[in-house]
N, C-alpha and C positions, 0 to 999 in steps of 0.2 A: 449124303444126308447132312443137314445143318446141325452144327454143334453149338449149343447155347453158350459154351465157354469161349467160342471164337468171335472176335469182333465182326459186326456186319460191314459189308462193303457194297458200294454202289458202282456200277459200271455204266458210263454214259457212252452210247454208240455201240451198236450190236451188229457191225459188219463182221467179216470173217475173223478179224483179229479180236474185236470186242467180244464176240461170242466165245472165242478161245479163252480170253482172259476170265470172263464170267464163269465158264465151265471149270477152269482151274481153281477158282475160289470155291466153287461148289464142291469140287472133289476134295478140297482141303477142309471142308466142314464149315465154311463161312456162310452165314445167312447173306444171300446175295440178292440185290435189287438191280434190275436192268431197265434201261430206257433207250429207246431208239425213235428217231424222228418219224420213220415210216413203220407201220405195223407189219406183222407177219414174219419177223425175223427171230422172235423170241419163243416160238412154240416149243422147241426142244428143251430150251433152258427152263421154261415154265414147267414142263413135264418132269424135269429133274429136281424141281423144288424152288426155283428162282421166283422172286416176286417181280412182276412186270409193272412198272410205275406208269400211270396214265399221263402224268405231266412231269415236266422238269423239276418243278418245286417239290413234288412228292418224292422224286428220285433223290434229289440232293439232301432233303431232310431225313431220309430213311437211314442214313449211315454217317458215322464220323469220318469215314474215308471215302472220298469221291474220286474214282479213277475215270479219266476222260480219254477216249481213243476215237477221235473223229478225223475227217478228211484233212483238215488243215486248221491253222490258228484262226482264220476268219470264221470257220464253222464253230470253233470253240467259243469265240466271243458272241456269235449270233445266238448260241444256245444259252450261255451263262450270263451274259450281260443283263438280261431282263430279270434274273433272279439272284443277282449278285449279293443282295442283302441276306440271303439264306446261307451264304458260305461262311459266315462268322463262326470262329472256333472249330472249323473243320479242316481236315487236311485234303488239299487238292493235289492229286497226282496226275500230271498231264503226260500221257504217253502218245500224244499226237506228234507226228513227225514235223519238225520245223527247224529254224535256224537258231544259233546261239542268241542273236539279238532278240528274236521273238520270245525266246524263253525268258530272257532277263526282263523284258517288258511285261511279260505275263506275271512274273514274280512280283513286280512292283504293283501291278493291278490287283493281284490276289491279296497282298499285304494291305492295300488300301481298303479292302473289304473284310479284313479281319481273319483271313484264312492263311494257314501255313501252306507253303507251296513247294512241291517237289516235281522237278521235270525229269523225264525219262526217255531213254532211247532203247527200243526193243531190238535186240540182236537175235532175232529168230523169226521164222515163218509161223503161221498159226498152228500148224500140226506139231511144232516143237514146244509150244507153251505148256508149262507144267512138267516138262521132262528135264533130266539132268543136263543135257547139252544146251538148253536155252539159258541165256543170261540177259539181264536188263541193266542198263547203265542209269544211275540216278545222280542228281545233283540238286542243290537247293538247301532248304532248312534242315540242318543236321538233327535238331530235336525231333522234327516230324519224321525224318527217315528212321531214326533210331527207334522211335515209338512204333512205327508201322513196318519195320524191317521183317519181322516174322510173318506178318500178313502178306507182304509183297513177295516173300520167299516162295509162296505157293505158285508163282508164275514162272520161276526159274531162278538161277543164281542172281542175287541182288548185289551189284557192285556200286558202291558210293564213291563219287569223284570229288566231293567237296561242296562248299557252300555257294559257290558261283553257280547260279541256276542255269547258265548257258553251257556249262562244261559237258554235260551229258549229250546235248545236241551236237556240240563240236566233235566229240569222240564218235558219236553215231555216224555223222556225215563223213568223217574222215575214214572210218572203217568201211562205209558203203562205197566211198570213192576207190578204195583198194579193191573191193569186190567187183565193182563195175569195170575197173581196169583189167582185171583178170578175165571177166566175162568177155570183154571186147577182144582180148587176145585169143581166147578159146574159140569164139565165133569165127574170127579170121582164119585161125589154124584149121578149123573144121571145114571152112569153105575151100581152102587150098587143097586139102586132102580129097574133098568131094569132087574137085575138078578132075581127078584121076579115078573117080568111082570107088574110092576106098571108103568103106563104112566108117562113120564117126565112132561107132561103138568099138571098132577094132583099134582105132587110133588113140582113143581117150586114155586107156591105161598108161600109155607112154607120156601123155600130157601130165597126168597126175604125178607120175614118178619124177618127171623132169622138174616140175614146179616145186614139188616137195624138196628136192635136192637144192634148187636155187634159193628157196626161202631160208635155208640155213645161213645165207649170207646177209640176211636182213639185220641181225644184231651188229655185225661189223659196220655196215653202212650207217646204222643208227648212231653208233659211236662217232663215226666221221662227221655226220650231220651235227651232232651236239657239240663236238670239239672244233669244228671248222677246218679240221685237217683232212684233206682229201687226197693225200699223197700215196696212200696205200691202195691195194687192189691188184687183181691178177691181170686185168686188161684195161688199158687207159681209154679215156673218152674218145681220143682221136681215132684209135683203131676201131672202136665201136661205131663211130660215125661213118668211117670209110666202108665198113662191112654192111652197114644197115641198108645201103642202097640196094643190095641184092634182094632184100625182103620185098621191096616195092617193085623192082623189075620182075622178079619171079611171079609176084601176085598178078601183075598186068599180063604176063605171058600166059598165066593159067586162067585168065578171064575173071579174076577176083578183084573187086574194088579195093584200092589201098587206103580208103578214107579213114580207117581205124588206125593205120600205122603212120600216116603222114604227119600228124602233130608231133610225134616223137622224133621223127627225122628233123623237123624244123627245130626242135629243142636241142638235139644233138649238134646240129650245125651252128646254132647260136652259141653253144658252149665252146666249140672250136674257135669261132670268131672272137669270142671273149677271152681267149687265151687259156682255156681250161683243158685243152687237149691232152696234156701230159698227166693229168690227174685222174682220179677215179670218177665213174659216172655219178657217184653220190654228189658230186659238186654241182650237178644240174639243179639241185634244190635252191641254190643261190640265185638262179634265174627265175624261179617260180615265186619267190618271196617279193611282194611289192611293198611291204611295210618298211619302215626305216630302222627297225631293230638291228 
């Protein structure tokens, strides 16, 4: 039920994530207005007390905080550009997935139309929104974030990363890259096990236990990356590269494509060729960086 003491919020985009965001605001007592390009997705929200705006202009002007969650930045501009003059003196919170460059450009665009801009990266699936395990990364206007922090807290833990509007997108995509890397490893491992008709459900507890144990080494590797000293470590890169070939050979023998593993083999071999073989595998980051820092 809406609480008159809670500031109203507008949610633009009512896909699965947008509906979850709007629902969390409703659960927290915020008068919530929703808008979606296509009709038919707001019925449940409307039944719970949300207002469904018939136009973008009505949606934007209904609340001091406008939360946008659309497919991509092109869609954000397609929706908001025609009504840009209505954004003045409002806080635009863009939770659309994009790149740091796009976020920074959007911040400049918003400022040009008199809006405070906060960019965000949602580190949760829709079912997690509003629950303690959900967290959302934010960056951009500090004043706007500070003013809206309690409101945004309805969605999950709000973590502010600074005034650079692109920082949240950078962290978001970096975290997703770590996630997809683990997903790829799990898919390959499950395919290898399946080649011997071992159920993935029987094997997965070992994967979880093993990865949890290995992730305890991340802080040490992070220190090596920050300091540039890659001399420590229990097994050097040369030994890892020599043993890695067994992963690919065994995969082929089991009838499993090695396409998810081959890029890492290439990187390991490049490291050995570059003279990094006696150091820790953390030194591979020096081959991934293409900037001049």
